[in-house]
C-alpha positions as CSV (number, residue, x, y, z in Angstrom):
1,X,143.7,57.7,-118.1
2,X,140.2,59.1,-118.2
3,X,137.6,56.4,-119.0
4,X,133.9,57.2,-119.7
5,X,130.9,55.1,-120.6
6,X,127.4,56.1,-121.7
7,X,124.3,54.2,-122.9
8,X,121.1,55.3,-124.7
9,X,118.1,53.5,-126.1
10,X,117.4,54.1,-129.8
11,X,113.8,53.4,-131.1
12,X,115.0,51.7,-134.3
13,X,116.1,48.2,-135.1
14,X,119.8,47.3,-134.8
15,X,120.3,47.0,-138.6
16,X,119.3,50.7,-139.0
17,X,121.5,51.9,-136.2
18,X,124.4,49.8,-137.6
19,X,123.9,51.2,-141.1
20,X,123.9,54.8,-139.7
21,X,127.1,54.2,-137.6
22,X,129.1,52.4,-140.3
23,X,128.8,55.2,-142.7
24,X,132.0,56.9,-141.6
25,X,131.2,60.0,-143.5
26,X,128.5,60.7,-140.9
27,X,131.1,61.2,-138.2
28,X,131.0,64.9,-138.7
29,X,127.2,64.8,-137.9
30,X,127.6,63.4,-134.4
31,X,131.3,64.2,-133.5
32,X,131.1,67.6,-131.7
33,X,134.9,67.9,-131.9
34,X,135.0,67.3,-135.7
35,X,134.6,70.0,-138.4
36,X,136.1,68.1,-141.3
37,X,136.6,64.5,-142.0
38,X,138.1,62.4,-144.8
39,X,137.7,58.7,-145.1
40,X,141.1,58.1,-146.6
41,X,141.2,54.3,-146.7
42,X,138.4,51.8,-146.4
43,X,138.6,48.0,-146.3
44,X,136.1,45.4,-145.5
45,X,135.7,45.8,-141.8
46,X,138.0,48.7,-141.2
47,X,139.1,52.2,-142.3
48,X,141.2,55.2,-141.6
49,X,139.6,58.6,-140.9
50,X,141.5,61.8,-141.1
51,X,139.9,64.5,-139.0
52,X,140.3,68.1,-137.9
53,X,138.2,70.3,-135.6
54,X,138.1,72.0,-132.3
55,X,138.9,70.2,-129.0
56,X,138.0,72.3,-125.9
57,X,138.0,75.3,-128.2
58,X,141.5,74.5,-129.5
59,X,142.1,73.5,-133.1
60,X,143.5,70.0,-133.7
61,X,144.1,67.4,-136.3
62,X,144.3,63.7,-136.1
63,X,143.7,60.3,-137.7
64,X,141.8,57.3,-136.3
65,X,141.9,53.6,-137.3
66,X,138.4,52.3,-137.2
67,X,137.5,48.6,-137.0
68,X,133.9,47.4,-137.3
69,X,132.8,45.0,-134.6
70,X,130.5,42.0,-134.9
71,X,127.9,43.6,-132.7
72,X,127.2,46.3,-135.4
73,X,129.3,49.0,-133.8
74,X,133.0,49.9,-134.2
75,X,136.2,50.6,-132.3
76,X,138.4,53.6,-133.1
77,X,141.9,54.4,-132.0
78,X,143.9,57.6,-132.6
79,X,147.0,56.9,-134.6
80,X,147.9,60.5,-134.9
81,X,146.8,63.5,-132.9
82,X,147.3,65.8,-129.9
83,X,146.8,63.2,-127.1
84,X,149.1,60.4,-126.1
85,X,146.2,58.0,-126.3
86,X,142.5,58.3,-127.4
87,X,140.3,55.3,-128.1
88,X,136.6,54.6,-128.1
89,X,133.9,52.3,-129.2
90,X,130.2,52.0,-130.0
91,X,128.5,48.7,-129.2
92,X,125.0,47.8,-130.3
93,X,122.6,45.4,-128.7
94,X,119.0,44.6,-129.7
95,X,116.5,45.1,-126.9
96,X,112.7,45.3,-126.6
97,X,111.8,48.7,-128.1
98,X,114.9,49.1,-130.3
99,X,118.6,49.1,-129.9
100,X,120.8,49.9,-126.9
101,X,123.9,51.8,-127.9
102,X,126.9,51.9,-125.5
103,X,129.7,54.4,-126.0
104,X,133.0,54.0,-124.4
105,X,135.8,56.5,-124.4
106,X,139.4,56.4,-123.1
107,X,141.8,59.4,-123.2
108,X,145.2,59.9,-121.7
109,X,146.0,63.5,-121.1
110,X,149.5,64.9,-121.5
111,X,151.2,65.4,-118.1
112,X,150.8,69.2,-118.0
113,X,147.0,68.9,-118.5
114,X,146.4,66.2,-116.0
115,X,145.5,68.7,-113.2
116,X,142.6,69.7,-115.5
117,X,141.1,66.2,-115.7
118,X,138.0,67.2,-113.7
119,X,137.2,69.9,-116.3
120,X,138.1,67.4,-119.1
121,X,135.8,64.8,-117.6
122,X,132.8,67.2,-117.5
123,X,133.5,68.3,-121.0
124,X,133.7,64.8,-122.3
125,X,130.5,63.8,-120.4
126,X,128.6,66.6,-122.3
127,X,130.2,65.7,-125.6
128,X,129.3,62.0,-125.3
129,X,125.7,62.8,-124.4
130,X,125.4,65.1,-127.5
131,X,127.0,62.4,-129.7
132,X,124.6,59.7,-128.6
133,X,121.5,62.0,-129.0
134,X,122.6,62.9,-132.5
135,X,123.2,59.2,-133.4
136,X,119.7,58.4,-131.9
137,X,118.0,61.1,-134.1
138,X,120.0,60.1,-137.2
139,X,119.4,56.4,-136.9
140,X,115.7,56.8,-136.2
141,X,115.5,59.2,-139.2
142,X,117.3,56.6,-141.4
143,X,114.9,53.9,-140.1
144,X,111.9,56.0,-141.1
145,X,113.4,56.6,-144.6
146,X,114.0,52.9,-145.0
147,X,110.4,52.1,-143.9
148,X,109.0,54.7,-146.4
149,X,111.0,53.1,-149.2
150,X,109.6,49.7,-148.4
151,X,106.1,51.1,-148.4
152,X,106.6,52.8,-151.7
153,X,108.0,49.5,-153.2
154,X,104.9,47.6,-151.9
155,X,102.6,50.2,-153.4
156,X,104.0,49.8,-156.9
């Protein structure tokens, strides 16, 4: 089992970051492995997301069960896909200067691919860093848009 964890400070309040993350249609913006997504089922607090894309340059399809967490983030677990197990989570915490986002990822490689776990780990490191930076930019952009709307309302 490969387990990875990354953190990044986002210069936006937690509610803006939460609003960005919980729009599951944005997964294709920050998921480097995803080319197409379809939110096929959404309930209060959870959903199912069908995805397809490229994974280490190989095409793949899968589905994830997503559960929103009380801290503003979410947990996801693969219910169908190419790996025996894949799960991850985003956690949010308000801090001075914005929001600390923590991303966790767990993957179990099939037995024939386990000798490549070093390459896998490096690829996953880079993918997680890209995801967090795209989330940071998107959440900060959303926060600026929300602030502009408030200013426009106040000016009327």
